[in-house]
N, CA and C atoms as an extended XYZ file, in Angstrom:
309
Properties=species:S:1:pos:R:3:atomname:S:1:resname:S:1:resid:I:1 pbc="F F F"
N      -130.894       82.618       86.347 N   MET     1
C      -131.999       83.558       85.212 CA  MET     1
C      -132.138       84.440       86.400 C   MET     1
N      -132.003       85.878       85.837 N   GLY     2
C      -132.246       86.789       86.122 CA  GLY     2
C      -133.511       87.458       85.611 C   GLY     2
N      -133.430       88.641       86.406 N   ASP     3
C      -134.925       89.544       86.586 CA  ASP     3
C      -135.498       89.776       85.240 C   ASP     3
N      -134.197       90.286       84.465 N   ALA     4
C      -135.488       90.331       82.870 CA  ALA     4
C      -136.180       88.982       82.528 C   ALA     4
N      -136.074       88.446       83.027 N   GLU     5
C      -136.361       86.910       82.121 CA  GLU     5
C      -137.884       86.959       82.744 C   GLU     5
N      -138.699       86.341       81.674 N   SER     6
C      -139.721       86.035       82.504 CA  SER     6
C      -140.585       84.876       83.227 C   SER     6
N      -141.492       84.933       83.891 N   PRO     7
C      -141.710       82.949       84.846 CA  PRO     7
C      -141.959       82.201       82.826 C   PRO     7
N      -142.758       82.800       81.734 N   HIS     8
C      -143.001       82.069       81.105 CA  HIS     8
C      -141.944       81.461       80.599 C   HIS     8
N      -140.747       82.268       80.308 N   ALA     9
C      -139.162       81.795       79.875 CA  ALA     9
C      -138.511       80.867       80.504 C   ALA     9
N      -138.645       81.227       81.760 N   GLU    10
C      -138.035       80.526       82.610 CA  GLU    10
C      -138.840       78.465       83.142 C   GLU    10
N      -140.194       79.284       83.023 N   LEU    11
C      -140.913       78.173       83.022 CA  LEU    11
C      -140.877       76.894       81.684 C   LEU    11
N      -140.426       77.594       80.477 N   GLU    12
C      -140.080       76.845       78.983 CA  GLU    12
C      -138.644       76.241       79.377 C   GLU    12
N      -137.354       76.972       79.416 N   GLN    13
C      -135.930       76.257       80.038 CA  GLN    13
C      -136.310       74.681       80.918 C   GLN    13
N      -137.494       74.877       81.897 N   LEU    14
C      -137.225       73.863       82.907 CA  LEU    14
C      -138.009       72.572       82.054 C   LEU    14
N      -138.759       73.437       81.525 N   ARG    15
C      -139.479       72.031       80.657 CA  ARG    15
C      -138.475       70.849       79.593 C   ARG    15
N      -137.923       72.158       78.910 N   ARG    16
C      -136.576       71.623       78.084 CA  ARG    16
C      -136.020       70.582       78.479 C   ARG    16
N      -134.956       71.357       80.242 N   ALA    17
C      -134.400       70.430       80.812 CA  ALA    17
C      -134.628       69.078       81.268 C   ALA    17
N      -136.214       68.849       81.694 N   MET    18
C      -136.913       68.137       82.044 CA  MET    18
C      -137.289       67.071       81.478 C   MET    18
N      -136.674       67.291       79.422 N   GLU    19
C      -137.441       66.576       78.583 CA  GLU    19
C      -136.038       66.183       78.132 C   GLU    19
N      -134.769       66.676       78.145 N   THR    20
C      -133.686       66.312       77.893 CA  THR    20
C      -132.759       65.591       78.514 C   THR    20
N      -132.772       65.698       79.976 N   ARG    21
C      -131.772       64.802       80.939 CA  ARG    21
C      -132.045       63.619       81.044 C   ARG    21
N      -132.687       62.868       80.559 N   PRO    22
C      -133.135       61.477       80.318 CA  PRO    22
C      -131.719       61.265       79.705 C   PRO    22
N      -131.735       61.171       78.172 N   VAL    23
C      -130.892       60.797       77.323 CA  VAL    23
C      -129.959       61.478       77.848 C   VAL    23
N      -129.583       62.616       78.788 N   ILE    24
C      -128.185       62.802       78.706 CA  ILE    24
C      -127.994       61.916       80.333 C   ILE    24
N      -128.350       61.102       80.702 N   ASP    25
C      -128.219       60.788       82.534 CA  ASP    25
C      -127.897       59.029       81.438 C   ASP    25
N      -128.013       59.019       80.304 N   GLN    26
C      -127.949       57.431       79.467 CA  GLN    26
C      -126.842       57.347       79.184 C   GLN    26
N      -126.646       58.875       78.238 N   ALA    27
C      -125.110       58.883       77.601 CA  ALA    27
C      -124.350       59.233       78.404 C   ALA    27
N      -124.486       59.871       79.503 N   HIS    28
C      -123.568       59.730       81.262 CA  HIS    28
C      -122.975       58.584       81.790 C   HIS    28
N      -123.826       57.517       81.428 N   GLY    29
C      -123.572       56.113       82.033 CA  GLY    29
C      -122.961       55.410       80.611 C   GLY    29
N      -123.061       55.747       79.798 N   VAL    30
C      -122.868       55.002       79.036 CA  VAL    30
C      -121.076       55.237       78.526 C   VAL    30
N      -120.755       56.539       78.896 N   LEU    31
C      -119.342       56.368       78.957 CA  LEU    31
C      -118.528       56.080       79.808 C   LEU    31
N      -119.368       56.124       81.262 N   MET    32
C      -118.999       55.672       82.453 CA  MET    32
C      -118.362       53.974       82.103 C   MET    32
N      -119.340       53.361       81.650 N   ALA    33
C      -119.773       52.088       81.257 CA  ALA    33
C      -118.637       51.751       80.527 C   ALA    33
N      -118.493       51.757       78.961 N   ALA    34
C      -117.400       51.684       77.924 CA  ALA    34
C      -116.032       52.306       77.676 C   ALA    34
N      -115.927       53.555       78.737 N   TYR    35
C      -114.044       53.733       78.912 CA  TYR    35
C      -114.410       53.648       80.417 C   TYR    35
N      -114.885       53.554       81.633 N   ARG    36
C      -114.241       52.997       82.465 CA  ARG    36
C      -113.525       53.952       83.411 C   ARG    36
N      -114.732       55.179       83.178 N   CYS    37
C      -114.516       56.726       83.544 CA  CYS    37
C      -115.271       56.970       84.868 C   CYS    37
N      -114.792       57.635       85.420 N   THR    38
C      -115.904       58.349       86.643 CA  THR    38
C      -116.973       58.995       86.355 C   THR    38
N      -117.806       59.976       87.217 N   PRO    39
C      -118.763       60.393       87.233 CA  PRO    39
C      -118.468       61.504       85.615 C   PRO    39
N      -117.496       62.820       86.760 N   PRO    40
C      -116.772       63.211       86.676 CA  PRO    40
C      -116.924       63.853       84.986 C   PRO    40
N      -115.221       62.275       84.888 N   THR    41
C      -114.574       62.345       83.750 CA  THR    41
C      -115.991       62.092       82.595 C   THR    41
N      -116.993       61.777       83.007 N   ALA    42
C      -117.767       61.746       81.643 CA  ALA    42
C      -118.587       62.615       80.700 C   ALA    42
N      -118.703       63.707       82.612 N   TRP    43
C      -119.514       64.625       82.225 CA  TRP    43
C      -118.409       65.375       81.292 C   TRP    43
N      -117.425       65.942       81.489 N   LYS    44
C      -116.693       66.511       80.636 CA  LYS    44
C      -116.349       66.280       80.057 C   LYS    44
N      -116.331       65.093       79.391 N   VAL    45
C      -116.202       64.258       78.144 CA  VAL    45
C      -117.940       64.888       77.359 C   VAL    45
N      -118.602       64.209       77.801 N   LEU    46
C      -119.812       64.544       76.982 CA  LEU    46
C      -119.899       65.990       76.632 C   LEU    46
N      -119.602       67.198       77.355 N   VAL    47
C      -119.188       68.800       77.394 CA  VAL    47
C      -118.197       68.862       76.589 C   VAL    47
N      -117.050       68.547       76.368 N   ALA    48
C      -116.333       68.303       75.271 CA  ALA    48
C      -116.620       68.283       73.617 C   ALA    48
N      -117.357       66.667       73.831 N   VAL    49
C      -117.677       66.286       72.483 CA  VAL    49
C      -119.342       67.623       72.461 C   VAL    49
N      -120.097       68.484       72.702 N   SER    50
C      -120.889       68.857       72.481 CA  SER    50
C      -119.783       70.455       71.813 C   SER    50
N      -119.115       70.800       72.583 N   GLN    51
C      -118.577       72.461       72.625 CA  GLN    51
C      -117.595       71.489       70.763 C   GLN    51
N      -116.952       71.059       71.370 N   HIS    52
C      -116.328       70.781       69.766 CA  HIS    52
C      -116.407       70.170       68.492 C   HIS    52
N      -118.231       70.035       68.476 N   ALA    53
C      -118.631       69.458       67.551 CA  ALA    53
C      -119.306       70.545       67.162 C   ALA    53
N      -119.447       71.125       67.971 N   ASN    54
C      -120.921       72.648       68.068 CA  ASN    54
C      -122.059       71.880       67.979 C   ASN    54
N      -122.733       71.219       68.721 N   VAL    55
C      -123.478       70.030       68.721 CA  VAL    55
C      -124.289       69.960       70.347 C   VAL    55
N      -125.805       71.035       69.945 N   LYS    56
C      -125.942       70.622       71.559 CA  LYS    56
C      -125.742       69.404       72.640 C   LYS    56
N      -125.596       69.280       73.622 N   LEU    57
C      -125.397       68.331       74.460 CA  LEU    57
C      -126.473       67.052       74.638 C   LEU    57
N      -127.857       67.583       74.548 N   HIS    58
C      -128.964       66.722       74.294 CA  HIS    58
C      -128.812       65.922       73.028 C   HIS    58
N      -128.419       66.288       72.100 N   LYS    59
C      -128.001       66.055       70.434 CA  LYS    59
C      -127.523       65.011       70.803 C   LYS    59
N      -125.507       65.214       70.820 N   VAL    60
C      -124.784       64.772       71.424 CA  VAL    60
C      -124.872       63.273       72.334 C   VAL    60
N      -125.783       63.270       73.556 N   ALA    61
C      -125.842       62.558       74.200 CA  ALA    61
C      -127.387       61.088       73.403 C   ALA    61
N      -128.208       61.612       72.915 N   ALA    62
C      -129.572       61.134       72.001 CA  ALA    62
C      -127.992       60.378       70.969 C   ALA    62
N      -127.155       60.937       70.590 N   ALA    63
C      -126.255       59.498       69.005 CA  ALA    63
C      -125.474       58.981       69.926 C   ALA    63
N      -125.377       59.141       70.939 N   LEU    64
C      -124.198       57.987       71.918 CA  LEU    64
C      -125.023       57.087       72.253 C   LEU    64
N      -126.023       57.348       72.826 N   VAL    65
C      -127.397       55.906       73.269 CA  VAL    65
C      -127.968       56.155       71.963 C   VAL    65
N      -128.004       56.264       70.741 N   ARG    66
C      -128.688       55.268       69.747 CA  ARG    66
C      -127.396       54.701       68.728 C   ARG    66
N      -126.170       54.865       69.111 N   SER    67
C      -124.866       54.194       69.059 CA  SER    67
C      -125.091       53.201       69.257 C   SER    67
N      -125.429       53.114       70.669 N   THR    68
C      -125.189       51.624       71.622 CA  THR    68
C      -126.440       50.268       71.011 C   THR    68
N      -127.666       50.868       69.898 N   GLN    69
C      -128.878       50.123       69.201 CA  GLN    69
C      -127.869       49.680       67.610 C   GLN    69
N      -126.763       49.928       67.818 N   GLY    70
C      -126.180       49.774       66.635 CA  GLY    70
C      -126.504       50.809       65.646 C   GLY    70
N      -126.779       52.121       65.848 N   GLU    71
C      -126.536       53.486       64.835 CA  GLU    71
C      -124.860       54.008       64.797 C   GLU    71
N      -124.306       54.149       63.711 N   PRO    72
C      -123.204       54.962       64.214 CA  PRO    72
C      -123.382       56.434       64.344 C   PRO    72
N      -122.262       56.641       65.426 N   LEU    73
C      -122.001       57.896       65.829 CA  LEU    73
C      -121.667       58.952       64.320 C   LEU    73
N      -122.197       59.754       64.014 N   PRO    74
C      -121.895       60.226       63.110 CA  PRO    74
C      -119.723       60.848       62.766 C   PRO    74
N      -119.974       61.286       62.173 N   GLU    75
C      -118.427       61.355       61.927 CA  GLU    75
C      -117.628       62.668       62.698 C   GLU    75
N      -118.665       63.944       62.635 N   PRO    76
C      -118.321       65.607       63.479 CA  PRO    76
C      -118.350       64.117       65.534 C   PRO    76
N      -119.626       63.731       65.484 N   LEU    77
C      -119.499       63.467       67.163 CA  LEU    77
C      -117.594       62.402       67.257 C   LEU    77
N      -118.191       61.521       66.405 N   SER    78
C      -116.987       59.889       66.545 CA  SER    78
C      -116.025       61.027       66.434 C   SER    78
N      -115.270       61.899       65.857 N   SER    79
C      -114.003       62.133       66.204 CA  SER    79
C      -114.187       63.506       67.425 C   SER    79
N      -114.524       64.235       67.797 N   ALA    80
C      -114.309       64.711       68.417 CA  ALA    80
C      -114.404       63.938       70.083 C   ALA    80
N      -115.334       62.887       70.249 N   LEU    81
C      -115.587       61.631       70.663 CA  LEU    81
C      -113.621       60.964       71.197 C   LEU    81
N      -112.945       60.954       69.996 N   ARG    82
C      -111.912       61.139       70.241 CA  ARG    82
C      -111.252       61.808       71.285 C   ARG    82
N      -111.472       62.790       70.617 N   THR    83
C      -110.166       63.688       71.188 CA  THR    83
C      -110.750       63.916       72.464 C   THR    83
N      -111.492       64.022       72.982 N   ALA    84
C      -112.000       64.180       74.654 CA  ALA    84
C      -111.388       63.188       75.292 C   ALA    84
N      -112.184       61.986       74.599 N   LEU    85
C      -111.156       60.350       75.639 CA  LEU    85
C      -109.554       61.308       75.788 C   LEU    85
N      -108.880       60.937       74.170 N   GLN    86
C      -107.602       61.346       74.447 CA  GLN    86
C      -107.152       61.900       75.660 C   GLN    86
N      -107.616       62.997       75.866 N   SER    87
C      -107.423       64.325       76.685 CA  SER    87
C      -107.161       63.758       78.194 C   SER    87
N      -108.705       63.565       78.359 N   THR    88
C      -108.779       62.827       79.590 CA  THR    88
C      -107.927       61.088       79.656 C   THR    88
N      -107.401       60.641       78.795 N   SER    89
C      -106.710       59.670       79.211 CA  SER    89
C      -106.626       58.455       79.452 C   SER    89
N      -108.377       58.401       78.746 N   GLN    90
C      -109.395       56.850       79.032 CA  GLN    90
C      -109.410       56.127       77.948 C   GLN    90
N      -108.683       54.615       78.605 N   PRO    91
C      -108.404       53.839       77.598 CA  PRO    91
C      -109.648       53.173       76.576 C   PRO    91
N      -109.398       52.211       75.184 N   PRO    92
C      -110.271       51.961       74.842 CA  PRO    92
C      -111.434       50.956       75.849 C   PRO    92
N      -112.323       51.255       74.528 N   PRO    93
C      -113.601       49.930       75.443 CA  PRO    93
C      -112.948       49.099       75.541 C   PRO    93
N      -112.602       47.980       76.706 N   ALA    94
C      -112.152       46.152       75.867 CA  ALA    94
C      -112.603       45.756       74.234 C   ALA    94
N      -113.628       45.813       73.994 N   SER    95
C      -114.952       45.224       73.406 CA  SER    95
C      -114.272       45.496       72.289 C   SER    95
N      -113.186       46.916       72.026 N   ALA    96
C      -112.485       47.091       70.808 CA  ALA    96
C      -111.301       46.941       70.703 C   ALA    96
N      -111.239       45.945       68.779 N   PRO    97
C      -110.655       45.306       68.788 CA  PRO    97
C      -108.788       46.356       68.863 C   PRO    97
N      -107.625       45.335       68.599 N   PRO    98
C      -106.713       46.407       68.945 CA  PRO    98
C      -106.191       46.896       68.009 C   PRO    98
N      -105.734       48.474       67.546 N   GLN    99
C      -105.208       48.750       66.689 CA  GLN    99
C      -103.925       48.443       66.253 C   GLN    99
N      -103.693       47.920       64.679 N   ASP   100
C      -102.892       47.502       64.016 CA  ASP   100
C      -102.205       48.695       63.329 C   ASP   100
N      -101.079       49.561       63.868 N   ASP   101
C      -100.445       50.621       63.078 CA  ASP   101
C       -98.994       50.212       62.513 C   ASP   101
N       -98.970       48.664       62.039 N   SER   102
C       -98.003       48.753       60.813 CA  SER   102
C       -98.821       49.096       59.699 C   SER   102
N       -99.769       49.471       58.949 N   ARG   103
C      -100.198       50.070       58.104 CA  ARG   103
C       -99.704       50.959       57.481 C   ARG   103
């Protein structure tokens, strides 16, 4: 935070961070559990999904958490998640059915 930034702006940024951090932490845990990845890898996946889908990190996190409760992950995020996981060589979750490529 630079010298040109007002204390009010800095306080607002801190407030926003405190509001969004819990859902980001939950999504981080979801990725670690579902894809058996390390904390740094889960963080890289979250950031990559956010960047590739051009969606704020806390919104990506909220969508991931909602997906654990039956809500489908929106397609742009789902596609970005697949790409991010492939780039980290993470296996699919144990509950995912095997893919039949013979079609």
